[in-house]
N, C-alpha and C positions, 0 to 999 in steps of 0.2 A: 391319509394315512393312518392306521389306526397303530396306539401303543408298543403292540405287539407284531403288526406286520403281516396282516393273516388274510389278505385280502386274495380273493381267487387268479389265478390269471393261465392261460394255457404256455404251455413248457414248448408244445409241436406243435405241428401238424396233426390233429385226428387226437393229440393227448388231453384226460381230461383234464378240467380243473383242479390244481395245487394250490398249495398257500406256498406265497412267495418266502416263506423260510422253508428251511430245508427239515424236515422232521424231526430230526435225531438231531437240532441245533436244538440249542437252552432257545425258551420264548423270552427273549432280555427287550424287556420294553425298551423305547426310544427318547422318552425324556428322562432330565437330568435326577428328579425326585425318587419315577418309580421306577430308574435304575438303579436307585442304591438302595431304594426300601427291598427289591426283588435279590439284594445279595443279602441287604442285613435282618430280613426277618428269620435265619435262619439262626442268629445267633438272639431269639426275642430274649432266651430264659436271662443270660448271662449280662443283658443290656438294659433288664428290668430291675435286676439289682442291683446292679450302678446306678441308675436315674434316685433309690432308694440313697446310697450311699452317699452321691452329690449332693442331694438334698441336703440328709446332716452334717457333710463337709463344707455345704454354703450355708445353715444357718448358725453352724456352731460360734463363726465370728464374730457376727452381727448379737447374739446371743449373750458372746463374753463383753463385749460393750456396755449393755445392762446392765450386767455383772459390778463392769467395772462401775457405773454409776453407784449402785447400790453399796458397793464400798466406801468409797466417796460420803455419802449419804452418812452410812453407819462412824466413818472415821469424822466429819462435822459434829456429830452429832453426839459424841465420847471425846472431844480433844478436851485436855486439861484434866483427862478422869483417866483416859488411860495408860497401863505403862507397858515396859517390856516383860513385865512377869506373868499377865493377865490378858493382855494383846492376842493373841492366837486362840484364849477362851471367847472373848467379847464379837472375834472377824469371824469364826469359825464357818459358819453355815456359810456365809456370800465364797468362804476362801475354797471349801467344797465345791461346792457348784462351779467355781472357775476351773476347780483342778479338772472334773468332770468333765468339764465345754472340753478342755482341751482335749484329754483320753480320749473321748467325744472323735474331735478333730483326727486325731495321729488315724486310729481304726477305719473311721469311715474312708479317708484319702488313700490309706496301703490297702487297705482290701477293694477299693475300685483300680487300686494299679496296678495289684495282682488279677485282678479278671481282664483288664485290659493287653494284660501280657501275653494271655490266653486267645482274649479274638482279635486283637489286632490284625497279629502275622497270615492270623487265621484267613480273615476278610478282607485282606491285602492277595492271598496268594488264590483265593476262590474267584476273585474279581477276576483277576487275569486266565482264570484257565477259564472261565464262561467268554471273557472275548474273546481267548485263544483259538476256543470251540467254534464260536459264532463266523468268527472269520473263516475257519476251514473252507466251510460252503460255499463260499465264495467265487466267483466263477475265476478259467484262466482271464477274460475279459477285464476286470475287475485287478488284478494283482500286475495284469500287465499297466495299468492306467496309475498305481499309487508304489509310492518311494516302499524300500521291505524297511530300511528307516525309520521314516515316518510312523509308519505303523506301529511298529515295535515300541514308538515313543509316547504313541497315543494309549497302547495298553496302559506300559508303567504310570502314562499322568493320570490318565481315567481310576486306577485301580489304586491309586498312590491320592488322587481328591476324593475318591471316598470314604476313606478313610480320615483324612483331616476334615473332611466337610461333617462328617460322621461325630468326631469328636469332638470341633467347631461348637453343635448342639448339645452334647452331655457335659464339656466341660466347661463351657463360657456362655451362652444361650441360657440354659435349663439352670447352672449355678446364680445366673445373677438373677434371672426371674422369683429364686425361691430365697436367694437373700433381699431383695427391693420390696418380696411379702411381708417376711418376720419385720423387716426395718418400717415401714410403713406402720407396721400393725406397733408397736414400738413407740414411734412415734405423735402415732393419732393419742397414744395412753400419755404422751408426752403431752404434747400440745397441739390440739386440732389444726390450725389455721396454722401453721409451722408444716405441719406435714402435709396438710392441701396444696401448699404454694410449691413445694417438692415435689409432690408429684405430680401436678399439671406440665410441670418443667421435664422432668423424668420424661414424660409421658411424650412430649415436642419436640427432646431430643432427640428419643429415638426416633421415634417415626422419621425426622427429617434423614437422621442418620441412615435408615432403611431404603427411606427413595432414592437418596446420594448414590448410598452403594447398589442398589439395581441400576443406575446408570452404568457402576463400574464391571457390570455381567460383563455386559455386549464387549467390553475393550478389554475384558482379561481374555474373552472367549480370540478374541482379533488377535491378542497377544499368544495365548496356546498353541493358537494356528499356525502363527507364525516361528515359531519356536520349533513344532515338528517338521515345518517344513525345511531351514536352517538343518536338521536333525537328519534327517534322510540327505542331504546333497551334501552333507562332511559324510556319511557310510557310500553314498557313491561317489564322493573320492578317492574314501581310502581304499574299496571293492577295485579300484580302476586304478591303484598308486603304482603300478607298473607302467602303465600307460603314459601314466603321467611324466613316467623317471625317461621313458624309453623316446618321448615326444622331446624332452624339455622343457615340459610345460607346469613345472613347480610354481612360478610365478604369476601366468596364465589360472590359476587353478586359483592362489592367493587372491588375485584382482576379482575374480568370478564369484566367491565366496565371499569374497567383501561387501559385496551392494547387496546380497540378501543378510548378511549380518548387520546391514546399515540400515536394514529394512524392518527386519526382527527389533534393531537400537531405535527407530522410530515409533513403534510400537507398542514398548515398553516404554519409554518416557511418556507417553500417550498417555498410561495409564496410570504411571507412577506418581505424576503432578498433579491430574488430577484425585490421587488417594492421595498427596498431601493439598492440595486445597480442600480439602473434606476435613484434614488433622487441624488446619489451621482454624477452623470452624469449628471443631471438638474443644479443644484444648482452649481458646475462647471462650464462649460459652463455656463451657465447664468451670473456669477462675471466675469469671463472673460470677455466679451461682455460690460458689462455694466463699466467697468471701460476704456477700451480700447475707445469707443463710445466717453469716457465724455474727453478721454486725445484728440481724434481728434478736438471732437468739439471746448475745448480747443487753440487747433491749428490754425482753422478755426477762432477761436473767433480774437488769437491773428496777424492774418494776415488782419484783416479788412473783410474778406469776409461775419461774420454775426454778427449782434448787438449783445448785452446784452439780450436786449429781445429773439432774438433768439436764443441764447446759454439757456437764460430758458428755452424756448421751447422745444428743444433738449434736457435738462439735464432731464425734466418733461418725455415728451413722449417716450426716451429710459426706466427711470426708470418703466413708468407704463407698456410698451409693455413685458422685461424681467420678470417682474413680473405676469404677465398674460400670457407669452408665460411655466413660469416655475409651474405657478396654472393648466394652459391649459392639460400641462403633467403628471402633477401630477390627473388629472380627467381623464385622461385616462386611468391609471389605473382601476380607482374606478368604469370607465364608463363599461371593458371590465370584472369587477368582477359585476356586474349588470350582464349583459351581460351573461355570466358565469353561474349566480344563473338561469337565465328564460333557458337558454341551460339544466341545469342539469332538472328541474322542466317539462318542457315540453316532453323532451327524456325519459321521466318515464309516467306521464299522458298521452300525446297527442302519444294511440296509435291505431292500429287498436283494433274495438270494436269486439270480440270472438262469439258473440250471439248477430241480428239484426234483424227486422222485415222487412221480405220483402216488399217490396214497394205498399201501398193502402192498407196495409193487414186489414183486418175487426176487430172487435170487437166477443171474441167468447160467443158462444150462449150458453145456459147451459136448455135446459127445462129438462133431466132424467138421466143426470150425467153416462152415460156409456163411459167405458174408453175400449181400445181395445192397445194393444200392437204390431205390427204387424214386424215380422222378424226384431224385435229390437236389434243391434247391436252397440254398444261401448266399447270404452276402454277408460281408463287413460292418457296411454300411449303404444306409438308403442306397435303394437306385443302383450301387456296385455290384450285382452280383458276380461272386465268384464260379457258382455254379446254377444251371437252370434245366432240368428237367435230365439229372445225370444219371444213368443207368450203366449196371455193370456188375457182372456175376461173379465172385471168385467163388471156386468149388473146396470143400474142405483138403485141407493136405495139400495145394495146390502150393508152389513159390513165385509170386508175382513180383519184376520186377518195375517201378515208378520212375518215370522219366521223363524229362520234361527241362526248359529253360525257369531260372529263376521265378517266381510270380507265377509259372503256370498251376497250380494248382495243388499240386505233391503234398506238402507238406497238409495242408488244409484239409485234403483228403484221408490223412492218417489224426488230427487233430479230434476230425466229424464222426473216425470211427471209435476213437476215445470219446467222444462224447465232452470234449473240451468247449466247444460250442452247442444250442441247438440249432436245428435245420429253421429253415423258414419255408418249406416245404416237403413231400415225401415222405420215407423212412429208409432209415438202415436196420436190413435184421442180421442178424446172427444166431444160423439154424432155426429160422423162421421166428427168431424172439424180436422184437421191434426192442430197439435199445431205449429207446424215449421210455419203455415202459418197464423198464429193470429198474434192479438198485445199480446204482454208477459203482457204487464198492464192488460189490460182484463183476460187473463188465469190465472193469481196469483188473481186479485180481486173475481175469482170463487174458489178459494181455499182456505181454513183455515186451519193452520197449527199449533202445540201446539205442541213445540218440547219439550226436556226433559230436557233440560238445558234454558229455558225462557230468551230473550235478550231484557233487558227495558230500554228507557231515561232516561238520567239524566232530567228529568221531570216529572209533576205532576200525580197524579196515575189516575185522572179526563185522563190528556191528553193520559197515555197510554192505559188506556182502550179505550179511545175513536180513539186511532189509529188506532182500526180494520176499525172502517166505521167514517171518516171525519165530516160527515154528526148526526150523531147522538145527538141526544138531551139530554139532561140530564136525563131526566125521563129513556132511555134506558137502559144509563151509569148506571145507581143504580141499576136498574132491573138488568142489566150482572151483577152486584154486588153481587147483592144477589143470584142470582142461580149459581152464581162461590164461594160461599158462603166466600168471601173478602170483604162483608160491613161493617161485626163487629171489623174487625180488622182494617179497614180504620178506623171505628166510634171514635177507641181508640186514637189515631193516634191526638196529638191535632191540627195539623195545618187540619185533616179529610182530603178528596179526593182534596183538596191543595196540599198536602204535598210532598215534591221533593223527591225521590228516591234513591238518589247517582247514581254515574258513575255505567251501568249496572246492575242496584238496588241492590247497594253491601247493602241498609239499610235492605232489608227487608231480612226474614228469605226466607230457597228455595222451604219450602212449601208453603210462601204467595207469591213469586215471579210467580210459576207455577199456582196458583189460578188466577193472573191479566190476564194472558197469556190466561187463562180457558175463563174470564169475556170478555176479548178481541176478541177472536178466536167467542162465542158470538153473540158479536155487531154486527162483519161482516157478521154472518150470510148468508155463502157463502153455496153452493148446495151441496161440495162436500170438505170433511173433513179430515184432517192426521193429526192423534196424533200419536206419539214415547216417548212413557211411562207418558200418563203424569199425571200421577199420582203418578210416583216415590217418588219423591220428602215430601210426607204427609203421613202424621201418618193415623195409620187404622180408627181413628174415623172421619176424614176430608175426606179419600180417599171415607170410604160409600158415606156419604153424593154429594162430589163428582162427584160419580159414578152412582147415583140418577142425577147430572145437565148432566153428561155427557153423558147418554139413553136418555134424555130427547133431548137435541142439535142431534144429531145422529139419531135420527126420520126424515124418506124421504129426505135423504142425503146419498149418496157414502159418504163410508167410508174406509178410512184406517189408519190402528192399528198396528204401529211396535210394536211389542212384546216379551221384555226380560223378563217378567216374564206371563207362559203363561196361570196362571188360570185368565188372565185380560182376556183375548180372546177366551175364552172357548164357550163361546155364543154367540159367531160369525156366520153369514150364511156359509162364505165360510174362510179357513185358507189354506196361498199357504208355502208352506216349498223351502226355498231357502237354495243350498247348490255349492257354486263354482261358481252361475251366473249363474244355472241353476233350474226350479221349479220342485224342485222331486216327490213333494208330494201335492192336491188337494182339498179339499172336507172339511168335517165340524169335529170339535173335535170328533163325537163317529166314524167317519167312519176312519178318522185317524188311530185314538186309535184301530181299527179292523183290520188294514190293518198291524199290526203292523211294521212301518217300520222305518225312520229316526224320525218323528215328534212323535211316541209311543216313542222307546230309549229317547228322549232327555226329554219327560215329566214323566218320570221313574225316568231319572237322575237327576228333580231338587233337587238341596238342598235350600231348605229356600223359595222357590217359584221363582228364579230365575233361565236362563240356563246355564249349565255349561262350560267353555271353551273350 
């Protein structure tokens, strides 16, 4: 698989090869380093300035140590002759140098910090936006196999980890490199052998720490995956909190979650114990070196090979280098943990898109709404076909009822029309246009669907209704809500149309949610309408009113109605009866009753107006 996922695949029978990445999805690489660089490149100018500033900030403390050494040697040279009156005159040059280095440190650090304030949040936001944009193009099948909470958690963790990984390089790895280079230069000036020993130790220490930290990357990736899984389980439980209450399963859910939490704990301990063992190595090695280097420097001073000022410089630089090396190895651990988080997220989100538009796909145009299924073959799983050579023609403006037992193929029929899945063979045409060769957005813009269980955003009532068409005016929203008989209950809410509906619309009753969904479909005003038992959640009086609105909405449109209550489709132009993926009967209500076939049996067997199992 390439970094940007551009291998050609065939999206449908007879379709031209297309990229496995949707054309308008961002070309995100699926490797952690290239993925991070993809977003970092937008801020190269500010980051370049920060690199220079961080170099100055790292060099300043090291140069201060050398300045302190000069001060010590100057003080020893004039010891016994210096007075409080002339001390500043004698020591003026190193003091000014010391003050300028402090000023340099302040200016570099705070200017770099100011740029960070500008770039940091913007980088995080751009990363999250890019991941969300890519995620949106995944298929219905993909989302059915993923926890919404886990996906949201991964987007957040990846965006945060890209930031933290960059700052680790900018504020830890790069400054240490500068500090080490300047320190080595000064130490070589002070004593060549001492500097060579310290340089060799530092390189070996950093190399071993790096190799150990790479091992930690795998552990960190496993830990990140465990955290995302637990987040998904928590979100799933919170989403179903009413079921937990109704079935008195609070204790069961705690025990169920406890197993996953224990798994997360085990992954965390495995990761953290490895880190702790690394730190033991780091601290022991650093302490041993520091003590050894101080003893070595003392012998050199005693032998007269270095001055007292040089000894102070050596001691200060050794301490700085050892602390930097120890901190650097700790940052290796954190860095590879961030890389592990990024790797976990991109491996789940940046996958090939299953359903994509063909190159230069035109927009669908629907003057009549004629729908044709031509030899359609489709299977959810290999070897288990739902449809095998299905043929049916629905003329523009016809009202069609879809009937059959659960699993007979009604919902799949509609999902294929919406291109939520691609076909294994055959074609679906709308007004002579193969839906596999037009833009998906234009296809779905021409189909309005009112599901049995409407999905609402945790936004205002007005926003949910206007979601059908973003350029709808307030007057059109009000008109649609009146026609859908939801205006009155909206008026009774203190905030009115500005009231928030709660997650998935939990603040509304089932009937109220369904009326909002109907109003949303009315605002959309699409030429093809799909109803999945759109009045099932309404009381009898509301259903009577809504049915009048639906009758008005269905005029001059091609309409597909999935029916669980056959009385709702008795007046359809045609009724398609599905059985095990085949259309076994096709005709009007009266014609099908006269045939005395499956539809007639279902009609006669209905209990309370609903289909039996």
